Phi, psi and omega in degrees: 000131179285136182242151176243129179271133181273172180291346177268000180091359179274159178239152178207149182291140178295330181296333180293319178291322182295332183275354181287125183250334186284122184297322178295324177295318177299317180296317179297322179295318179295318178296322180297316179295320179296320178296321178298314181295318177297322178296320179294321178296320179297319178296316180295318178296321178294319177295320177297317179296318180297317180295318180296315181293324178297321181293335183257014178255142174282124188292328183285318189253339184084357175282169173292152178262184185294324177300319179296320178300313181300325178288315187284318189297325179299318180289322179297313181294320178300318179295317178300315180296320180297322181290340181246020179275119183281353183289160177304152185304323183290344180267353184279153174282129180289131181276109177222152177298138181276341179228152180298324182295334179297313181293329177291317181294317184281358174058102184067206183281137177299134180274142179302139180247109181275329179201148180203167173233158179230124179249133176252128184235142179224125180286130181279137171072020181294321180299318179297321178296314179300318183288323185267327185242352179101159184289335177297318178291324176296321177297324179296322177298315179299316181296317180294322177296316180296320179296322178293322177297314179300318182291336183268331182292153170268173182295336181270357180267164179223137180244142183226140172261125186224189177091149180296325181264357178078013182259010179246145180228147172240134179235121173274126183241123183279107181133151187278327187250025187264345189293309182297320178295319179298312182297320179297315179291324178297317178302319178296318181291323178294315180296325178292325180283319182198106182298343181280345182269134174222164182210157173255147183223143172221143184217161180224138172256139178297340178295340177298331181274322179289334181264001181286116183291342180271000180238111178292147178305324179295323179291321178296317181292327184276345181295134177305134186301323179295323179293316179294320179299320179295319179296317180298314181294317180298322180292317178295319180296317179298318179292326179294318182288329173297316178297320180295319178297318179296320180294321178295319179296319180294321179293319179296318179296323179293322180291323181286336180084179182295139180276131180283137177263148179287000000 
C-alpha cells in the first residue's frame, strides 16, 4: 500500500484520502495541513530570529555587540533622516530594512525615529585591573558596568559593548534630551554597584544636525546614512576622550596634592 508522510512525521494511506467524499471533510483536512505548515514556518522563523540575535549578542554581558550596532545604526539614522526630509512624500526614500537580519534584530517592524542621542562610554582603568588582579576581575567590572547600563536604559533604548579591549559601550537613546540625564543616572547606578568603577562619557544628540544653520534639511536627508552614522559616532567618541583626558588630569592633580605658590 502506498503511504504518504505528513509534515508531522505520521503516515497515512493515499487510498484513505481518495476515498473521502465529504467536501467539508476535505476542507477540514486542507485547513489542518495548512495550519501545520504555517506552524512549522512560525517555528522556523522564530529559530532563525533566535540564531540571528544570538550571533549579535555579547556573550559576557548580554548586550548587543559591535556587529549588531553596525546593523542597527544604519536603519536608525535612515529613519531619522526620513522623518526630517522636507521633500514631498513621494520623493522620499522608503525606510525598510536592507537585510533580513536587520528586521530580526530590531524585533518586528522598525519604529520611526524622530530624534535620538548616542552616548559613548569608556570604563576607566580596566587594563590596570586586568594586569593587577587578573582578567576574571576585569570581566566582573565589565559585567557590573553592563548591568548598570541595562538598569538605566528604557525599553526604547539599546546598549552595545564595543571596543578592541571590550571596555567601551555605545548606548542609543530614543529622544533628543535624554543623554545627559541617562549618564547622570548611570553614574549613580555604577557607584551603587561598585564605588571603585568609573567611566568617561561623551554624547551627541541628532538635534545638533537638524539645528545646524550650516546644514540644509535637504542636505541632511540626502547624506548617506552610513556617513552620517560615522559622523555621529566620531563626535561622541571625541567628546568621550576629552572627558577621559580631563578625568585623568584631575586624578593626577589630586594625587599630587595642592601646588605651593611662591
